[in-house]
C-alpha positions as CSV (number, residue, x, y, z in Angstrom):
1,M,187.6,83.3,136.2
2,K,187.9,87.1,136.1
3,K,184.5,87.7,135.6
4,V,183.7,85.2,138.6
5,V,186.7,86.3,140.6
6,F,185.1,90.5,139.8
7,L,181.8,89.3,140.8
8,F,183.1,87.6,144.4
9,L,184.6,90.9,145.0
10,I,181.8,93.2,144.2
11,L,179.0,91.2,146.2
12,P,180.1,92.0,149.7
13,N,180.2,95.8,148.8
14,V,176.7,95.7,147.0
15,F,175.4,93.5,150.1
16,A,177.1,96.2,152.5
17,Q,175.6,99.1,150.4
18,K,172.2,98.1,150.8
19,T,172.6,97.1,154.5
20,K,173.7,100.4,154.9
21,F,170.5,102.1,153.2
22,D,168.5,99.7,155.4
23,S,170.1,101.2,158.5
24,L,170.1,105.0,157.7
25,A,166.2,104.5,156.4
26,N,165.3,102.9,159.7
27,H,167.1,105.6,162.1
28,F,166.2,108.5,159.9
29,G,162.6,107.4,159.3
30,T,161.5,106.8,162.9
31,K,163.6,110.3,163.5
32,H,161.4,111.6,161.2
33,F,158.0,110.5,162.7
34,P,157.0,113.5,165.0
35,L,157.9,116.1,161.9
36,F,155.3,113.5,160.0
37,L,152.9,114.0,162.4
38,E,153.9,117.8,162.9
39,Y,153.4,118.5,158.9
40,L,149.8,116.3,159.0
41,S,148.3,118.1,161.8
42,I,147.7,121.0,159.6
43,P,145.0,121.2,157.4
44,C,145.6,121.1,154.0
45,D,142.1,121.4,151.9
46,A,143.2,123.7,149.7
47,N,139.5,125.4,149.7
48,Y,140.8,127.8,152.9
49,K,143.7,129.9,151.8
50,E,145.0,130.6,155.8
51,D,145.1,126.8,156.0
52,I,147.1,125.8,153.1
53,M,149.2,129.3,153.3
54,R,150.5,127.3,156.8
55,N,151.5,124.4,154.4
56,V,153.6,126.7,152.3
57,V,155.2,128.2,155.4
58,W,156.4,124.7,156.6
59,V,157.6,122.9,153.8
60,E,159.4,125.9,152.9
61,N,160.9,126.3,156.3
62,Q,162.3,122.4,155.8
63,F,163.8,122.9,152.9
64,V,165.7,126.0,153.7
65,K,166.8,125.1,156.4
66,R,168.3,122.0,154.4
67,G,170.5,124.5,152.0
68,F,168.0,124.9,149.7
69,E,166.8,128.2,147.8
70,S,163.4,128.7,147.7
71,R,161.1,130.8,145.3
72,R,157.4,131.8,145.7
73,L,156.4,131.4,142.5
74,E,152.5,133.2,143.0
75,T,149.3,132.9,141.3
76,S,145.9,134.2,141.6
77,T,145.5,132.2,144.8
78,I,148.3,130.1,146.5
79,P,151.4,130.1,145.0
80,V,153.5,127.2,144.2
81,L,157.1,126.4,146.4
82,L,160.1,126.0,143.9
83,L,163.1,124.8,146.0
84,E,166.8,124.2,144.2
85,K,169.8,122.8,145.4
86,K,173.1,123.4,142.9
87,S,175.5,120.3,142.2
88,Q,179.3,121.1,142.9
89,N,179.9,120.2,139.1
90,P,178.8,123.1,136.9
91,K,178.7,120.5,134.2
92,S,175.4,118.3,136.3
93,K,172.6,117.9,134.6
94,T,168.6,118.7,136.4
95,I,166.4,116.7,137.9
96,L,162.8,118.6,139.0
97,Y,161.2,116.5,141.3
98,Y,157.3,116.9,142.2
99,Y,154.8,116.5,144.7
100,H,152.0,118.6,146.2
101,S,151.2,119.5,149.9
102,D,147.3,120.1,149.9
103,G,144.7,117.5,150.5
104,Q,141.2,116.3,149.4
105,P,138.3,117.7,151.6
106,V,137.1,115.6,154.7
107,V,133.8,114.9,156.2
108,P,135.2,114.3,159.6
109,S,131.9,112.1,160.8
110,E,133.4,109.2,158.2
111,W,136.5,109.1,159.8
112,F,137.6,106.5,163.1
113,Q,139.2,108.7,164.9
114,E,138.7,112.2,166.6
115,D,139.9,114.7,163.4
116,P,141.4,113.7,160.1
117,F,144.1,116.2,161.2
118,K,145.0,114.6,164.2
119,P,147.2,111.5,163.2
120,V,146.9,108.7,164.7
121,L,148.7,105.0,164.6
122,K,146.9,102.3,164.4
123,Q,147.3,98.3,164.1
124,K,145.1,95.8,162.4
125,N,143.0,92.9,164.2
126,A,143.9,89.9,162.6
127,V,140.7,88.3,164.2
128,N,138.3,90.8,163.0
129,G,139.9,92.9,160.7
130,N,139.0,96.1,162.2
131,W,141.8,98.7,163.0
132,K,142.3,99.9,166.4
133,I,144.0,102.9,167.8
134,I,147.4,101.9,169.4
135,P,150.1,104.7,171.4
136,I,151.5,106.7,169.2
137,E,154.5,106.8,171.7
138,N,155.1,103.0,169.9
139,L,156.4,104.5,166.7
140,Q,159.7,104.9,168.7
141,K,159.7,101.2,169.7
142,K,160.1,98.4,167.4
143,I,158.2,99.0,164.2
144,D,155.6,96.7,162.8
145,P,155.6,97.3,159.1
146,E,152.0,96.8,159.0
147,W,151.0,99.4,161.3
148,R,149.9,102.8,159.5
149,I,149.1,106.3,159.9
150,F,146.1,107.3,159.7
151,G,145.4,111.2,159.2
152,R,144.0,113.2,156.3
153,A,147.2,113.8,153.5
154,S,149.1,110.9,155.2
155,S,149.4,109.1,151.6
156,D,148.5,111.4,149.2
157,D,150.9,113.2,149.0
158,K,152.8,114.5,152.5
159,G,153.9,111.3,152.9
160,P,156.5,111.5,149.9
161,G,157.6,114.9,151.6
162,V,158.8,113.5,154.7
163,M,160.3,110.4,153.3
164,L,162.2,113.0,150.9
165,L,163.3,115.0,153.9
166,A,164.4,112.0,155.9
167,A,166.7,110.2,152.6
168,L,168.2,113.9,152.3
169,D,169.3,114.2,155.9
170,A,169.9,110.6,155.6
171,L,172.7,111.2,152.9
172,E,173.8,114.3,154.5
173,S,174.9,112.4,157.8
174,Q,177.1,110.5,155.7
175,N,178.5,113.4,153.2
176,I,177.0,111.7,150.2
177,K,175.8,115.0,148.1
178,T,173.5,114.6,145.2
179,P,175.5,114.4,141.9
180,Y,172.9,116.7,139.8
181,N,171.3,120.0,140.6
182,L,168.1,119.2,142.3
183,K,165.0,121.1,141.8
184,I,161.7,120.4,143.8
185,L,158.4,122.0,142.9
186,V,155.6,121.5,145.6
187,D,151.9,122.2,144.5
188,F,149.2,123.5,146.8
189,E,146.5,123.1,144.4
190,E,146.9,119.6,143.1
191,E,143.5,118.1,144.7
192,K,141.9,121.4,143.1
193,G,142.8,120.9,139.7
194,S,146.1,122.6,139.2
195,V,144.6,125.1,137.6
196,N,147.5,127.6,137.8
197,L,150.7,125.2,137.2
198,P,150.3,126.1,133.3
199,G,150.8,129.4,133.4
200,I,153.4,128.7,136.3
201,I,155.4,127.0,133.8
202,D,154.4,129.6,130.9
203,S,156.0,132.6,133.0
204,H,159.1,130.5,134.6
205,K,160.4,128.1,131.8
206,S,163.8,128.5,132.2
207,A,163.5,128.1,136.0
208,L,162.0,125.1,135.7
209,S,163.8,123.9,132.5
210,S,165.8,120.1,133.8
211,D,166.8,116.9,132.5
212,L,164.0,115.1,134.1
213,L,160.9,115.4,135.8
214,L,159.8,113.0,139.1
215,I,156.6,112.6,140.3
216,F,156.3,111.4,143.8
217,D,152.5,110.7,144.3
218,G,150.0,108.3,143.3
219,P,149.9,104.5,144.8
220,G,152.7,101.7,144.3
221,H,152.0,98.7,142.8
222,V,149.5,96.5,145.5
223,S,152.2,94.0,146.4
224,N,154.2,97.0,148.0
225,L,156.8,96.1,145.9
226,P,159.4,99.3,144.9
227,T,157.4,100.7,141.8
228,I,158.0,102.9,138.7
229,T,155.3,104.1,136.6
230,F,155.5,105.6,133.1
231,G,152.5,107.6,132.8
232,A,149.3,108.4,134.1
233,R,145.7,109.1,132.8
234,G,144.3,112.7,132.5
235,I,141.2,114.0,133.8
236,A,138.0,115.6,132.4
237,T,135.0,116.7,134.7
238,L,131.2,117.2,134.1
239,T,128.2,117.7,135.7
240,L,125.4,117.1,134.8
241,T,121.5,118.8,135.8
242,T,118.1,117.5,135.1
243,Y,115.0,119.9,136.0
244,G,111.4,119.0,136.8
245,A,109.3,121.3,138.1
246,Y,111.0,125.0,139.6
247,T,110.2,123.5,143.2
248,P,109.9,120.3,144.8
249,Q,106.4,118.5,144.7
250,H,104.1,116.4,146.7
251,S,104.6,113.1,145.5
252,G,100.6,111.7,146.2
253,H,99.2,115.4,144.7
254,Y,102.0,114.9,141.7
255,G,102.9,111.6,141.0
256,N,102.0,109.9,137.3
257,Y,101.9,112.9,136.4
258,L,105.5,115.2,137.0
259,P,108.4,113.8,135.3
260,N,110.9,112.9,137.5
261,P,114.4,114.3,137.2
262,A,115.9,111.3,139.2
263,L,114.3,109.0,137.0
264,R,115.3,111.1,134.3
265,M,118.9,111.4,135.3
266,A,119.3,107.3,135.8
267,Q,117.6,106.3,132.9
268,L,120.1,108.5,130.6
269,L,123.3,107.5,133.1
270,A,122.6,104.0,132.8
271,T,122.6,104.3,128.5
272,M,125.9,105.3,129.0
273,K,127.4,101.9,130.1
274,S,126.6,98.0,129.5
275,E,126.3,95.9,132.2
276,D,129.9,94.7,132.4
277,G,131.2,98.6,132.7
278,K,132.2,99.4,129.5
279,V,131.2,103.1,127.6
280,L,128.5,102.6,124.7
281,I,129.1,106.1,124.0
282,P,130.3,106.2,120.1
283,G,133.8,107.0,119.5
284,F,134.7,106.6,123.2
285,Y,137.6,104.2,123.1
286,D,138.7,105.7,119.5
287,G,142.6,105.3,119.0
288,V,143.4,102.7,121.6
289,K,145.4,100.4,120.1
290,L,146.4,97.1,121.9
291,D,148.7,94.5,119.9
292,A,149.0,90.6,121.5
293,K,152.9,91.4,122.7
294,A,151.1,94.8,124.7
295,K,148.6,91.9,126.5
296,Q,151.1,90.1,127.4
297,K,153.1,92.5,128.9
298,L,150.6,93.7,131.0
299,K,149.5,90.1,132.0
300,E,152.9,90.0,133.3
301,I,152.6,92.2,136.1
302,P,152.4,90.4,139.5
303,D,148.8,91.0,139.9
304,D,146.9,89.1,142.3
305,L,143.5,89.7,141.0
306,S,141.8,87.5,143.5
307,L,143.4,89.4,146.3
308,I,142.3,93.2,144.8
309,N,138.6,91.9,144.5
310,S,138.7,90.4,147.7
311,K,140.0,93.5,149.5
312,L,138.0,95.9,147.3
313,G,135.0,93.7,148.1
314,I,133.7,92.7,145.1
315,K,132.9,89.2,143.0
316,T,132.9,89.9,139.3
317,P,135.1,93.3,138.0
318,D,134.2,95.4,134.9
319,K,135.4,93.7,131.3
320,V,136.7,97.0,129.9
321,G,139.7,95.2,129.9
322,E,141.2,91.5,130.3
323,S,143.2,92.0,133.4
324,Y,143.5,94.9,136.1
325,Q,146.3,96.5,134.1
326,E,144.3,96.8,130.5
327,A,141.7,98.0,132.0
328,L,143.7,101.3,133.2
329,V,144.7,101.9,129.2
330,Y,141.4,103.0,128.3
331,P,139.3,106.1,129.1
332,S,137.0,105.5,131.8
333,L,133.6,107.2,132.1
334,N,132.7,107.2,136.1
335,I,130.0,108.7,138.2
336,R,131.1,109.8,141.4
337,G,128.5,112.0,142.8
338,F,124.3,111.9,142.4
339,K,122.1,114.3,144.3
340,A,118.2,114.3,144.2
341,G,116.3,114.6,147.0
342,E,117.4,113.5,150.7
343,V,118.1,110.0,152.2
344,G,118.0,109.1,155.2
345,A,116.1,110.9,158.3
346,L,115.8,113.7,156.0
347,A,114.1,112.0,153.1
348,A,110.6,113.2,152.2
349,T,107.7,112.2,150.2
350,I,108.4,114.6,147.0
351,I,109.5,114.4,143.6
352,P,112.8,116.4,143.7
353,D,112.5,119.6,141.0
354,K,116.3,118.5,140.0
355,A,119.0,116.0,140.0
356,V,122.8,116.5,139.4
357,A,125.6,113.9,138.5
358,E,128.9,114.5,139.3
359,I,131.3,112.4,136.5
360,D,134.8,111.9,135.9
361,I,136.4,111.1,132.8
362,R,139.9,109.7,132.7
363,T,141.7,110.0,129.3
364,V,144.7,108.4,127.7
365,A,147.5,109.6,126.0
366,A,145.7,108.4,122.6
367,T,142.6,110.3,123.7
368,K,142.3,113.9,124.2
369,P,139.7,115.1,127.2
370,E,138.4,117.6,124.6
371,K,137.1,115.2,122.2
372,L,135.6,112.8,124.9
373,L,133.8,115.6,126.6
374,Q,132.6,116.6,122.8
375,N,131.3,112.7,122.6
376,V,129.5,112.6,126.0
377,K,127.8,115.7,125.0
378,D,126.6,114.5,121.3
379,F,125.6,111.3,123.2
380,I,123.4,113.4,125.5
381,A,122.0,115.4,122.6
382,S,121.2,112.2,120.7
383,N,119.0,110.8,123.7
384,G,116.7,113.8,123.1
385,Y,117.9,116.5,125.6
386,F,117.8,120.3,124.8
387,I,121.8,121.2,126.1
388,T,122.4,124.5,128.4
389,E,124.8,126.1,129.8
390,Q,122.9,128.0,132.5
391,D,119.5,127.0,134.4
392,P,116.6,127.0,131.8
393,T,114.1,129.8,131.3
394,P,110.7,129.3,131.4
395,E,110.3,129.6,127.6
396,E,112.9,126.6,127.6
397,R,111.0,124.7,130.2
398,T,107.9,124.8,128.3
399,K,109.5,123.9,124.7
400,Y,111.6,121.3,125.6
401,E,110.5,118.1,126.8
402,K,113.8,116.9,128.2
403,I,116.4,119.3,129.5
404,I,119.9,119.2,130.8
405,K,122.6,121.8,131.9
406,V,126.4,120.1,131.0
407,G,129.1,122.2,132.6
408,S,132.4,120.7,131.7
409,R,136.0,121.4,132.2
410,P,139.0,119.2,130.8
411,A,141.4,119.8,133.2
412,Y,144.8,118.0,131.8
413,G,146.1,115.3,129.8
414,A,147.8,112.1,130.0
415,F,151.3,111.3,129.6
416,N,153.4,108.0,128.9
417,T,157.4,107.9,128.8
418,D,159.3,104.7,127.2
419,P,159.9,101.9,129.9
420,N,163.1,100.6,127.9
421,G,164.6,104.0,127.7
422,A,167.5,105.1,129.2
423,I,165.4,106.9,132.1
424,G,163.8,103.6,132.7
425,I,167.2,101.8,132.9
426,W,168.8,104.9,135.4
427,L,165.8,104.6,137.6
428,E,165.7,100.6,138.1
429,K,169.3,101.1,138.9
430,A,169.0,103.9,141.3
431,L,166.4,101.4,143.1
432,A,167.9,98.7,142.9
433,K,171.1,99.5,144.7
434,T,168.9,100.0,147.5
435,T,166.7,96.8,148.1
436,D,166.8,93.4,146.9
437,K,163.1,93.0,146.1
438,K,161.8,93.0,142.7
439,I,161.5,96.6,141.1
440,I,157.7,96.5,139.4
441,K,157.7,98.8,136.4
442,L,154.0,99.5,135.6
443,P,152.9,101.3,131.9
444,T,150.7,103.8,133.3
445,M,148.8,104.7,136.6
446,G,145.2,104.5,136.4
447,G,144.8,108.2,138.4
448,S,146.0,111.5,137.1
449,V,148.3,113.9,137.8
450,P,148.9,117.7,136.6
451,I,152.2,116.8,134.3
452,S,151.1,116.8,131.3
453,P,152.0,120.5,130.6
454,F,155.5,120.2,131.8
455,V,156.1,117.1,129.3
456,T,154.2,119.8,126.3
457,K,155.4,123.0,127.1
458,L,158.9,122.0,128.6
459,G,159.7,118.9,126.6
460,V,161.0,117.0,129.5
461,T,160.2,113.5,130.5
462,A,158.2,112.8,133.4
463,V,158.1,109.1,135.3
464,I,155.9,108.6,138.1
465,V,157.9,107.0,141.7
466,P,154.8,106.0,143.8
467,T,156.0,104.8,147.6
468,V,152.8,104.5,148.9
469,N,150.5,101.1,149.6
470,A,147.8,101.2,147.1
471,D,145.2,100.5,149.9
472,N,145.5,104.0,151.5
473,N,141.8,105.2,150.8
474,Q,143.3,107.9,148.6
475,H,140.7,110.6,148.4
476,S,138.5,108.9,151.2
477,A,138.2,108.9,154.9
478,N,140.4,107.3,157.1
479,E,143.5,107.8,154.6
480,N,146.7,105.9,156.1
481,L,150.2,105.3,155.1
482,R,151.9,101.8,155.4
483,L,154.9,101.8,157.7
484,G,156.4,99.5,155.4
485,N,156.2,101.9,152.6
486,Y,157.3,104.4,154.4
487,F,160.6,103.2,155.2
488,E,161.2,102.0,152.0
489,G,160.0,105.0,150.1
490,I,163.0,106.8,151.8
491,K,165.2,104.1,150.2
492,T,164.1,104.4,147.3
493,M,164.9,108.3,147.7
494,M,168.2,107.8,148.8
495,G,168.7,105.5,145.5
496,L,167.5,108.5,143.6
497,L,169.4,111.2,145.3
498,S,172.7,109.9,144.9
499,S,173.1,108.3,141.8
500,D,174.7,109.4,139.1
501,F,172.7,110.8,136.6
């Protein structure tokens, strides 16, 4: 009876708290739209230092005016920002937040708007499914959660940055203090592989030391429900080049005589995977083990496969795993680009002089990037290719029948955290106090974040808290952020920032 009375007394308080979080998120989310649009208007391709330094200054100013101490951790290219606000309790633990402020390069002609760095508001046509630009002033009126802001880095990864700013301001308005030391690391070269991050960690171990690392990057579950992700795949890349003649040759004069490097490349790539998507390179899946219990837990994640396939525009997915989530547990090999000659109006009747294929490999905790790269190289050699790291010499061209140049780079490894440990329980409680929605716990993210150096060098536990919609066109043209995710993300940040750790 006492338990019933206790629940009866606390339930109204819980409801009131969640209602308050809703109200604060709506108010400060709307208030911060101009700030978000300003942030998105700053070009953020890390290949252009002048542009990216404008992002550094903007981010630094926003957090400094909110009481954070700022340090620029210098590198040979772009600095990393370390922002810090200490708790009033000297015994408090420390949580390090991570997000990045750079975006993928853009091809403006592929975007359905004037400029990828001039964000627009769009509404989906219920009849034909097309997205139509609507007045940006609508952001200050009644909001439809299905509206989206389109612009480079809207989801990946400036959106979470503005959600964090809005959450900080919302809590400050209620005089709610973060009960732990808060450090925020802002990366400005994540889309270039964060090549300087391991060195930064080595040089600033004390400054970066923390009890938990939270990563605000990557997409949430396709349901748009609040999501916690307990790992991410690593990444390595390969550039392959096959060769024909020294220069492109007339296809009439030399067709049937001169080997075509594009065909050679296509034939080689075709041997790497089966028709249903499985990698055929020996040893590629070594070390990955899934028992029946683990498979069942993956199947319990509420993925609507028919909806996923419909949104992607496919009938049948690859058969690497028995479900979408299981597929992410395995390493992947992806052909991300292929170039030989020209197409369309520029197509010419020539045999190309070379063909170039770009490949990315997503690794998992059981597989090391260096090992998988070597597996691929060994497989290429077994197909009769002479492998070189430079363009072939005249002597090599006449000595070897099949020549390939291989460039490779292991960027960073995968990581995983126990979802059932104390950290997982704390995170779930922090999110639950802001929402009545089901919280999705994912074992790993399909994409990659440069976090493994923190795990290995600092010994810190890392977890991803994704807040953006899964169908955000990340890394592609017409990247967008769903407004429902924007407001939900602010509530998520508020829950994390206000929870005892």
